[in-house]
Structure formats: structure tokens, C-alpha cells
matplotlib code that plots the C-alpha trace (Angstrom):
import matplotlib.pyplot as plt

x = [37.2, 40.0, 43.1, 44.9, 48.1, 51.5, 54.2, 58.3, 61.3, 64.4, 67.3, 68.5, 66.5, 66.7, 65.0, 62.4, 61.2, 60.9, 58.7, 56.7, 56.0, 55.3, 52.4, 51.0, 50.6, 48.6, 46.1, 47.9, 48.8, 52.7, 55.0, 58.3, 61.1, 64.9, 65.7, 63.7, 63.6, 61.6, 59.6, 58.9, 57.5, 55.6, 54.2, 53.2, 51.6, 50.1, 48.9, 49.2, 47.6, 51.2, 54.4, 57.4, 61.1, 64.7, 66.5, 70.1, 69.5, 72.6, 71.9, 68.4, 68.6, 65.5, 65.2, 65.0, 63.2, 60.5, 61.2, 59.7, 56.9, 55.6, 56.4, 54.2, 50.1, 49.5, 51.9, 52.0, 48.6, 50.3, 50.9, 54.5, 56.2, 60.2, 62.0, 66.0, 68.8, 68.5, 68.4, 66.7, 62.6, 60.1, 61.6, 59.2, 58.5, 62.0, 62.7, 59.2, 59.4, 55.6, 56.4, 54.1, 56.1, 59.9, 60.6, 64.5, 66.0, 66.0, 61.6, 59.0, 56.7, 53.9, 53.5, 54.9, 52.0, 49.4, 50.4, 50.4, 46.5, 45.4, 47.0, 45.4, 42.4, 42.0, 44.0, 45.7, 46.8, 50.0, 51.1, 53.6, 56.9, 59.0, 60.8, 64.5, 67.4, 69.2, 72.4, 74.2, 77.0, 79.7, 80.1, 82.3, 81.8, 83.8, 83.8, 85.1, 81.9, 80.4, 76.7, 76.8, 78.2, 76.0, 73.2, 73.9, 75.5, 72.6, 69.9, 71.9, 72.6, 68.6, 68.9, 70.5, 74.2, 77.6, 78.7, 82.4, 83.1, 86.7, 87.4, 90.2, 91.9, 94.7, 92.3, 89.8, 92.9, 93.8, 89.8, 89.3, 92.4, 92.0, 87.7, 87.6, 83.4, 81.5, 80.8, 82.8, 80.2, 83.3, 83.2, 85.0, 86.5, 88.8, 91.1, 94.3, 93.7, 90.5, 87.9, 89.2, 93.6, 92.0, 89.8, 93.3, 95.1, 92.1, 91.8, 96.5, 96.1, 94.8, 93.4, 91.0, 90.6, 87.4, 85.6, 82.7, 83.1, 80.4, 82.0, 79.6, 80.1, 78.9, 77.5, 74.4, 71.9, 68.9, 70.6, 72.4, 74.0, 76.1, 77.4, 79.7, 78.7, 82.5, 81.8, 83.1, 80.2, 80.4, 77.4, 76.9, 73.5, 73.3, 70.0, 69.5, 69.3, 65.7, 65.9, 64.5, 66.8, 70.1, 69.2, 68.2, 71.6, 73.0, 71.4, 71.8, 75.8, 75.9, 73.8, 75.2, 78.9, 77.8, 76.6, 79.1, 81.5, 79.3, 79.4, 83.3, 83.4, 81.3, 82.8, 86.0, 87.7, 90.9, 94.2, 98.0, 100.9, 104.2, 107.7, 110.8, 111.5, 110.0, 109.9, 107.4, 105.5, 104.6, 103.7, 101.6, 99.8, 99.1, 97.6, 95.4, 94.4, 93.8, 91.6, 88.8, 90.7, 91.9, 95.6, 98.0, 101.4, 103.9, 108.0, 108.9, 107.1, 107.1, 105.1, 102.7, 102.1, 100.7, 98.9, 97.0, 96.2, 95.0, 93.7, 91.8, 92.5, 90.5, 93.8, 97.3, 100.1, 103.2, 106.5, 108.9, 112.4, 111.3, 113.7, 113.0, 110.2, 110.2, 106.5, 106.9, 107.2, 104.4, 101.7, 102.0, 101.9, 99.0, 97.6, 98.0, 95.9, 92.3, 91.6, 93.5, 94.1, 90.9, 92.7, 93.4, 97.7, 99.4, 102.5, 105.2, 108.2, 110.6, 110.0, 111.7, 111.7, 109.2, 110.7, 109.7, 106.2, 105.9, 106.7, 104.6, 101.5, 102.6, 102.3, 99.2, 99.3, 96.3, 98.2, 101.2, 102.6, 105.7, 107.8, 108.8, 105.0, 101.9, 99.3, 96.5, 98.0, 97.8, 94.8, 93.2, 94.4, 93.5, 89.9, 90.1, 91.3, 88.9, 85.7, 86.7, 87.4, 84.0, 82.2, 83.8, 84.2, 81.7, 82.9, 82.2, 82.5, 83.0, 85.7, 86.9, 86.4, 84.5, 80.7, 77.9, 78.3, 82.3, 80.3, 78.4, 80.8, 83.5, 81.0, 79.8, 83.3, 83.8, 80.7, 82.0, 85.5, 83.6, 86.7, 86.1, 85.4, 83.8, 82.0, 81.2, 79.1, 79.9, 77.6, 77.8, 75.9, 73.9, 75.3, 71.7, 71.9, 75.5, 74.7, 71.5, 74.3, 77.3, 76.2, 76.9, 80.2, 81.6, 80.0, 81.3, 84.4, 83.3, 82.5, 86.4, 87.9, 85.9, 87.3, 91.1, 90.3, 88.5, 91.7, 94.2, 93.3, 91.7, 95.6, 97.4, 95.5, 94.1, 95.7, 96.5, 93.5, 91.0, 88.5, 87.2, 84.1, 81.2, 77.7, 76.8, 76.0, 77.5, 77.4, 80.9, 82.4, 84.7, 85.6, 88.2, 88.9, 87.4, 90.7, 91.4, 87.5, 88.1, 90.9, 90.0, 86.5, 88.2, 91.0, 88.2, 86.2, 89.3, 90.4, 87.4, 86.5, 89.7, 88.9, 84.9, 85.3, 87.7, 84.8, 83.1, 83.4, 84.7, 81.2, 79.9, 83.2, 83.2, 80.3, 79.9, 76.9, 75.4, 71.1, 68.9, 65.3, 65.0, 63.5, 60.0, 60.5, 61.6, 64.6, 66.9, 70.4, 72.6, 76.3, 79.5, 79.4, 80.2, 80.4, 78.2, 80.0, 78.0, 79.7, 78.4, 80.6, 80.8, 82.7, 79.4, 77.2, 77.0, 76.4, 75.0, 73.6, 74.3, 70.6, 71.7, 74.9, 73.1, 70.3, 72.3, 74.5, 72.1, 70.4, 73.9, 74.7, 71.1, 71.6, 74.9, 73.4, 71.3, 74.6, 75.6, 78.6, 80.9, 80.4, 80.7, 78.7, 79.5, 77.0, 77.9, 75.1, 75.0, 71.4, 69.1]
y = [172.6, 171.5, 172.6, 170.2, 168.9, 168.6, 166.9, 168.5, 166.4, 168.2, 168.3, 171.9, 173.9, 176.9, 175.7, 173.8, 176.5, 178.7, 175.9, 175.9, 179.6, 179.6, 176.6, 178.2, 181.8, 179.1, 178.4, 174.3, 173.0, 172.1, 169.8, 170.0, 166.7, 167.4, 163.2, 160.5, 158.6, 161.4, 162.2, 157.9, 158.7, 161.5, 160.4, 157.7, 159.7, 162.5, 161.0, 164.3, 164.8, 165.5, 164.9, 166.4, 165.3, 166.3, 163.9, 164.1, 164.0, 162.2, 159.1, 157.9, 159.3, 160.8, 157.6, 155.3, 156.9, 156.8, 153.2, 153.4, 155.0, 153.2, 149.7, 151.4, 150.3, 153.4, 155.5, 154.2, 156.4, 159.9, 161.8, 162.6, 166.1, 165.6, 169.3, 169.1, 170.5, 168.3, 170.0, 168.9, 168.6, 165.8, 164.3, 162.5, 160.6, 160.1, 158.9, 156.5, 156.3, 156.8, 161.0, 163.6, 165.9, 167.0, 170.7, 172.1, 174.0, 177.0, 176.8, 178.4, 178.5, 179.5, 176.1, 173.9, 175.4, 174.7, 171.5, 170.6, 172.2, 170.2, 166.9, 167.5, 168.2, 165.4, 162.8, 161.2, 157.3, 156.0, 152.0, 150.6, 150.8, 147.7, 145.2, 146.9, 144.4, 142.5, 140.6, 143.7, 143.5, 146.5, 148.5, 150.8, 154.8, 156.7, 160.4, 163.9, 165.8, 165.2, 166.4, 163.6, 160.8, 161.9, 161.3, 158.4, 157.0, 157.6, 156.5, 152.2, 152.0, 152.6, 149.6, 147.3, 147.7, 148.8, 151.4, 152.2, 155.9, 156.7, 160.9, 160.5, 157.4, 156.4, 156.1, 154.0, 151.6, 151.0, 150.5, 148.3, 146.0, 146.3, 146.0, 144.2, 145.1, 143.6, 146.4, 149.4, 152.4, 155.4, 158.5, 158.9, 162.5, 162.3, 164.9, 163.0, 160.0, 159.3, 156.7, 154.9, 154.6, 153.7, 150.7, 150.0, 149.5, 147.3, 145.0, 144.5, 143.6, 139.6, 141.2, 143.2, 141.8, 140.4, 143.1, 144.5, 148.1, 150.2, 153.9, 156.3, 159.5, 162.4, 160.6, 161.9, 160.4, 161.6, 161.9, 158.8, 159.5, 157.4, 154.4, 151.7, 148.3, 146.3, 143.3, 140.7, 141.3, 145.0, 146.9, 150.3, 153.0, 156.8, 156.4, 158.1, 155.5, 155.6, 154.9, 151.5, 150.6, 152.3, 150.2, 147.0, 146.5, 147.1, 144.5, 142.2, 142.2, 142.0, 138.7, 137.4, 138.1, 136.7, 133.8, 132.7, 133.2, 130.8, 128.7, 128.1, 128.0, 125.6, 123.3, 124.0, 122.6, 124.7, 122.3, 123.9, 122.1, 123.0, 122.2, 123.7, 122.5, 125.6, 123.3, 120.4, 122.9, 124.5, 121.3, 120.0, 123.3, 123.4, 119.9, 120.7, 123.7, 122.1, 119.6, 121.7, 122.5, 125.7, 125.9, 127.7, 127.0, 127.5, 126.9, 126.0, 124.8, 127.9, 129.4, 126.7, 127.1, 130.3, 129.6, 127.1, 129.7, 132.5, 130.3, 127.1, 124.8, 121.8, 119.3, 120.0, 118.2, 118.4, 117.7, 115.8, 117.4, 121.3, 123.9, 125.4, 122.9, 119.6, 117.8, 115.7, 118.8, 120.3, 117.5, 117.1, 120.2, 120.1, 116.9, 118.7, 121.4, 120.9, 123.0, 121.3, 117.9, 116.5, 118.8, 115.6, 115.2, 113.3, 113.5, 113.8, 111.0, 110.3, 106.5, 104.2, 105.7, 103.4, 104.8, 107.8, 106.7, 104.3, 108.0, 109.9, 107.9, 107.6, 111.0, 111.1, 111.3, 110.4, 108.8, 109.2, 110.2, 109.4, 111.2, 111.0, 110.7, 110.1, 112.8, 110.6, 108.4, 111.9, 113.3, 109.9, 109.9, 113.6, 112.7, 110.1, 111.8, 114.2, 112.4, 110.1, 113.0, 114.4, 110.8, 110.9, 114.5, 116.8, 120.2, 123.5, 124.8, 128.8, 128.0, 124.4, 123.3, 120.8, 120.7, 118.9, 115.5, 116.0, 118.3, 115.8, 112.6, 115.4, 116.2, 112.6, 111.0, 113.7, 112.8, 108.6, 109.5, 111.0, 113.6, 117.2, 119.1, 122.7, 123.2, 127.1, 128.2, 130.8, 133.3, 137.0, 139.7, 142.4, 140.2, 139.9, 144.0, 143.8, 140.9, 143.2, 146.6, 144.8, 142.1, 138.0, 138.5, 141.1, 138.4, 135.5, 137.7, 138.6, 134.7, 133.4, 136.0, 134.8, 131.1, 132.5, 134.5, 131.1, 128.6, 130.7, 131.9, 128.2, 127.1, 130.0, 129.4, 125.7, 122.3, 120.2, 117.8, 121.0, 120.4, 123.6, 123.5, 125.4, 124.8, 126.9, 130.8, 132.7, 129.7, 128.2, 125.7, 125.3, 121.8, 122.1, 121.7, 123.7, 125.6, 127.3, 127.9, 131.1, 132.6, 131.6, 133.2, 136.1, 136.7, 135.4, 138.5, 140.7, 140.1, 140.2, 143.3, 145.1, 143.4, 144.6, 148.2, 147.1, 145.2, 148.5, 151.1, 154.8, 156.4, 153.8, 153.3, 157.2, 157.3, 153.8, 152.2, 151.3, 151.5, 149.4, 147.3, 144.9, 141.4, 143.6, 145.4, 148.8, 151.4, 151.4, 151.7, 149.0, 148.9, 147.1, 143.5, 141.9, 138.0, 135.9, 133.2, 130.7, 128.0, 124.8, 122.3, 118.5, 119.8, 121.6, 118.5, 115.1, 115.6, 112.2, 113.8, 115.9, 117.4, 117.8, 120.0, 121.4, 123.0, 124.2, 125.6, 127.1, 128.8, 130.3, 132.0, 133.5, 135.2, 136.3, 138.0, 140.0, 141.9, 145.3, 144.1, 141.2, 138.7, 135.3, 133.4, 130.1, 128.0, 127.3, 125.9, 122.3, 121.2, 122.4]
z = [79.3, 80.3, 78.6, 75.9, 77.9, 76.0, 76.9, 75.9, 75.9, 75.6, 77.0, 76.8, 79.4, 77.8, 74.3, 76.7, 78.5, 75.4, 73.6, 76.7, 76.3, 73.5, 73.6, 76.9, 75.1, 72.9, 75.5, 76.3, 79.8, 79.0, 80.6, 80.4, 80.3, 80.4, 79.5, 77.5, 81.1, 82.5, 79.2, 79.2, 83.1, 82.5, 79.6, 80.6, 83.9, 82.2, 79.2, 76.5, 73.6, 71.7, 72.8, 71.5, 71.4, 70.2, 69.3, 70.6, 74.3, 76.2, 78.4, 76.2, 72.6, 70.4, 68.8, 71.7, 73.6, 70.3, 70.4, 74.6, 73.2, 70.6, 72.4, 75.7, 75.4, 77.7, 75.3, 71.8, 70.1, 71.4, 68.2, 68.4, 66.9, 66.4, 67.6, 66.6, 64.7, 61.6, 58.5, 55.2, 54.1, 54.5, 57.2, 59.1, 55.6, 55.9, 59.5, 59.1, 62.9, 63.1, 63.7, 62.1, 61.7, 61.7, 63.0, 63.1, 64.9, 65.2, 65.3, 63.3, 66.1, 64.4, 62.4, 65.4, 67.3, 63.7, 63.7, 67.5, 67.2, 64.9, 66.3, 69.4, 68.0, 65.8, 68.0, 65.6, 66.5, 65.9, 64.9, 66.5, 65.1, 63.7, 66.4, 66.8, 65.9, 68.9, 69.3, 69.5, 66.7, 66.5, 63.6, 63.2, 62.2, 60.2, 60.1, 61.1, 61.1, 64.5, 63.9, 61.6, 63.8, 67.0, 64.9, 63.2, 66.1, 67.8, 65.7, 64.8, 68.9, 69.1, 67.0, 69.2, 67.9, 69.4, 67.7, 67.8, 65.9, 64.6, 62.9, 61.4, 58.6, 60.5, 63.8, 61.9, 60.9, 65.1, 65.9, 63.2, 64.1, 67.7, 67.9, 64.8, 63.6, 62.0, 59.4, 59.0, 57.5, 56.6, 54.5, 51.5, 52.8, 55.7, 57.4, 57.2, 54.5, 52.1, 52.9, 49.9, 51.3, 54.4, 52.6, 50.7, 53.8, 56.1, 52.7, 53.0, 56.3, 57.4, 60.4, 58.8, 55.3, 55.4, 57.5, 55.0, 54.3, 53.6, 52.4, 51.9, 49.8, 52.0, 55.1, 55.7, 58.0, 55.9, 52.7, 51.9, 48.2, 46.3, 48.1, 47.6, 49.3, 49.7, 50.7, 48.2, 45.7, 44.8, 44.6, 43.6, 43.3, 43.1, 43.9, 47.8, 50.9, 53.2, 56.5, 55.9, 53.2, 54.9, 58.3, 56.6, 54.1, 57.6, 58.5, 56.5, 56.2, 59.7, 60.3, 56.5, 58.4, 61.3, 59.8, 58.0, 60.9, 63.6, 60.6, 60.0, 63.8, 64.0, 60.9, 61.7, 64.6, 66.1, 65.6, 67.7, 65.4, 67.7, 66.2, 65.3, 62.1, 59.7, 56.5, 58.9, 60.6, 57.2, 55.8, 58.5, 58.6, 54.4, 55.0, 58.0, 56.3, 53.2, 54.9, 56.5, 59.8, 61.1, 62.7, 64.4, 65.3, 67.5, 67.6, 70.7, 74.4, 75.9, 72.9, 72.3, 76.1, 75.7, 72.1, 73.6, 76.6, 74.6, 71.3, 72.9, 70.3, 69.9, 69.4, 69.7, 67.9, 69.4, 68.3, 71.3, 70.5, 70.4, 72.4, 75.8, 76.6, 75.1, 73.7, 77.0, 79.5, 77.6, 78.4, 81.7, 82.1, 80.2, 81.6, 85.5, 84.7, 85.4, 82.1, 79.8, 81.5, 79.0, 75.6, 73.7, 72.1, 69.2, 70.0, 66.6, 66.9, 65.1, 63.0, 65.8, 68.7, 70.6, 74.3, 73.0, 72.0, 75.6, 77.4, 75.7, 76.2, 80.0, 80.1, 78.9, 75.1, 73.4, 70.5, 67.9, 64.4, 63.5, 61.7, 58.2, 58.6, 55.4, 54.8, 55.3, 58.1, 59.7, 59.4, 59.7, 63.6, 64.3, 62.5, 65.2, 68.6, 67.7, 67.2, 70.4, 72.2, 71.1, 71.8, 75.0, 77.2, 77.6, 78.7, 78.2, 74.3, 75.8, 78.7, 77.9, 81.3, 82.5, 82.5, 84.5, 84.3, 85.5, 88.3, 89.2, 89.1, 91.3, 94.2, 94.7, 94.6, 97.6, 99.2, 98.7, 100.3, 103.5, 104.0, 104.2, 101.2, 100.9, 96.9, 96.0, 93.7, 91.9, 90.1, 88.2, 89.3, 86.8, 83.6, 81.4, 82.2, 80.2, 77.7, 76.9, 76.7, 75.1, 73.3, 73.3, 72.2, 74.9, 77.7, 76.0, 76.5, 80.2, 80.7, 79.3, 81.9, 84.8, 84.5, 83.8, 87.3, 88.7, 87.5, 88.3, 92.1, 92.8, 91.7, 93.9, 96.7, 96.7, 96.2, 93.7, 93.9, 93.9, 90.8, 88.9, 86.3, 84.5, 85.2, 82.0, 81.5, 84.4, 87.1, 87.8, 90.2, 92.8, 95.0, 97.0, 101.3, 104.1, 104.9, 101.9, 100.7, 102.3, 101.0, 97.7, 97.6, 99.0, 95.8, 93.3, 94.8, 94.4, 91.4, 89.7, 91.2, 89.9, 86.7, 86.1, 85.1, 82.2, 80.7, 80.2, 77.1, 78.9, 79.1, 81.4, 82.8, 83.7, 85.1, 86.9, 85.8, 82.3, 81.9, 80.2, 81.1, 83.8, 83.5, 84.2, 81.4, 83.5, 82.5, 85.1, 86.4, 86.8, 88.6, 87.1, 87.5, 90.6, 91.8, 94.3, 96.1, 98.2, 100.0, 101.3, 103.5, 105.0, 108.1, 109.7, 109.3, 106.9, 103.2, 101.7, 98.5, 95.7, 95.3, 99.1, 98.5, 95.2, 97.3, 99.8, 97.8, 95.8, 99.4, 100.1, 96.6, 96.8, 100.3, 98.7, 95.7, 98.3, 99.0, 97.5, 94.9, 94.9, 98.1, 99.9, 102.2, 103.6, 104.8, 108.8, 110.3, 111.6, 111.0, 107.8]

ax = plt.figure().add_subplot(projection="3d")
ax.plot(x, y, z, "-o")
ax.set_aspect("equal")
plt.show()
């Protein structure tokens, strides 16, 4: 009779060998895998009767490995025995991860072999696990106990969260302000200041006051004791939290916060108010915020341009008389910039200065309000301009770049002019994998930075008439002249490749890749983000329709994406 096969998944070679020898002494055929990825491969290939699994492994931890095992029809019914350094009793019930037994290290091999014999004999069947949480959100974990941190980080990461850690209260305050997590899990006892003191500092700082905080006394993954959830609706309990209760609480808080933030973002247009008179600035800010708008302020023309660049407002209220740059100069610069030419501007003028009103409208202002103003008139003009802009202009909400209607109009205009032009189609490589690992917030940051690079390089190396558009997602377009195309491509690639590593966490940056599943569900390594550019021009053959331009551009971009790393390909064929 063929011996029962056992698969040991353990990253410590000495421990793996020890388990193997003890099981082989009992007559089993034993195979060892020193990583989660290797374990998944062998589990599918060998179809063992039982798997022993360590939880704390690098690259892919035990929780992630277990979820992959249970989501694969070929391995979902294989019984799993957890072997780890976790302490305590009855872990299989508390973990609720379809685990039949849990053994702590050092291992009681008599009990381990007895359990394996039982499972191998009866052929236990496991039900699939619950679907893990997706849409990565940031959780800041504050604890100085390295063991607890590693375990809880592995658990939360397996659920789809992006986990940031801080071993001290001071580091926690720094990370909270810098990373702005959706939730903070914090131990009360920290080496420098207590968790409650950290909480007081967090709530006093406007940048962190709205972050939900879960204070956990004696933070333990399997023994979540007394805790206080501070989310604006205080809640306490002296009952231990099970794994499912703990995860459900985190999910509920993160979803509530994200939904609230997204709703506020949708419902509150952002307005920049620029005026050097402090009392008027504060008055307008108060009146606009009271009307439901998000308001940012600037006290001179240069600050106004800087805030527009970094805050992406939906409308600008611009005083004419300001230091450094006056309102006319700011308006002119914005209207000459392809990114901001559609940004609505309301000029603030002194009552009776008709020439200023005329001059403001001539440089591109959408409307004006006379000072001293009446609040009702100011709000009415703001609502009217925002409504007119939203109905008349289509732009990508993330980058504020012109969208597909403007792109189509621009290319058709170039075709009709019958002058040399070049259309560049730009697309990011490995962007889906990046989004899967880091979540949509980090992905949106990459998209915005990519748009900024394309804008800056095109301005530097192109012509004043060049057009930049955002097709959607990670797809962009540049319309320029053939003589500028190659240096624009080279500049964008050089700048993007220099910035790309900074998008990644230090661990991924050091090893040079990330690990996630591809579109076929196979786990593999993905290199850093790179950019592919495909170009099409009427210089080598006539282009008669936007469909023809799009088809050739897609073909050249697709060829560029087959190359390793960033690359541009220009179509030079004279015939199709």
C-alpha cells in the first residue's frame, strides 16, 4: 500500500527537516516547501493527504498561503495543520480559517503525528474560506512587541489591507501625519509615551483628528482583551475579540470612513480663494464653507498658483490686486496652460472699476464679483459658474486633463489642417499589479504623478500648441509636431523611470519587484512600473480619420509594451 504523502510548508530549513524526519519515522512520504509559493505549487502537483503550514514566513505568509490553498479547487479539500510560534490553546477555533489543529513550537511530535494520522485516515474536507477584503486601505499598527506586530501585520495583509507599523508613540504620530491611514490600531503601553497620550496628540492635530483609533490593551492577535473604539461613537467591551469580530470591526470602520470621505468629496466642490486682505479672505472662506464648499486660501499670486498645482480646485476666486503676481497675471498663466485652461475663474474687483472687469474677461475670467460684495450674489455666481462648467466641459476628474471628447476634437482639427502632427499614446506597464498590491489610493497617486510628468516634459520640449489628454485609467495622449516627438518621449521615460521606485514601499523597493497574481490567477513577480509610448504621424503617410490614427497608435503602443521596461515606438511605415 502506498504511504500517505504529507507536505510540510516551513521557511526554516532546520525545522522543516525536523518535522520531515519525525513524520518519515511514522511511515509517511514527506515533501518540504521552504516558501508559500513553493508550497502552493507542490500542493497542486502532489495532492498530499495533509499539509503542515507555518504562519510566519517571508514573501507569502501562512494566512495568504492558506487562502490560496482554499480558493483552488484542486487543493481546497486538503486538511491543514498549523505549526507556528503562536502561544495559547484552542487556536483552530479562534482563528476560524478552516484549520483542523494548531501546534506551537517547540512541537509535541507525538501529538502532531497522531493528528496527522487521524486526518490522513478519515480524509477530512474543508469548506472554502470567506472572501478576503479587497480595495487596500491603510492601517497603522502601533506596538513595540515585534512578535505581535509580525503576526497581526501578516493577518491584516492577507485580508487585503496595507499595513504601516510604528514601534513608538513618536513614530506613530509621524506616520499618522505622513501616511494618513484610515484606521490606527494602538497598544496602550509603548516605550516612550502611552497610547492614550498619542491619542490626545492625534485628536488635537487637524491633519489626524478624524482618523479612527482602536486602543487595544495588551495587543494580542489571539487574545484581544479590553479595547476602546474611538470613532466619534465611543464603544467599550471587556469580552475577547474573536478573529472574525476583530476583522469585521476593522472592515466596518474602514468602509464607514472611506464611504464618508468619498461622499464628502463628491458633494463638496473645492474652491480656492486668493486675496491679500485677511478679513475679506476669512469672510469669503466662512461664507463658502457655510454653503457646503471645501475652501483653500492663498494670500498672493504665487501662492495661488502653487495651491492650484497641488490642490486641484474646481473653481478659483481671484482678487485683482495682490502682491507678487496680480490676478490678471495669474489668470493669464492658467489660461495658457493646457491643464488649467478650463479651470473656471471668478475675478474680484473694486466696485466701479469697469476697465478691470473688461480686462479680466479678456484674459479669460469666467465672471466677476464687485467688492464690497453681498454674500447671496457671491454664492449665486459661484453656483452658476460651477454648473456651467460641469455641463460644458468634460475633463478627467483625477488629473483635470481634457477627456475623450476634447481628444477627438483635437485630432480631427489636426487632420483637417493638413499640417505635420504626431500623436503619442502612453500607457503604464504593470499598473494593475501595482493597484492589486497597494490599492486604488496609491494607484491614483501614480496616475497624478504620471500626468504631471507628461505635462512638464511636453511644456519643456514641445511647442505652445501641444495638446495633452487623459483617455482614462493609466492611458494618456500627447498631440505634438514630429520634430519634438522623440525628445518628448525620451524626456518622459527618463523622468518616469527615475520616479518609479519611489512609488513602492521600502521592502519592495529593495528587492526590485512585487508579488501578486496575474490576470490568469497565477502568482508571479512584477517589475517596477514603466511606461510604453506608441507614436503615429501624418509625416510618413496621410491620416484621414481618428479611427485610423487610433488603430495605428494602439498597434505601436502594443509593440512598445512587449519590450522590457520603458520604451517608445514611432510608426515610420509609409503604407499600412
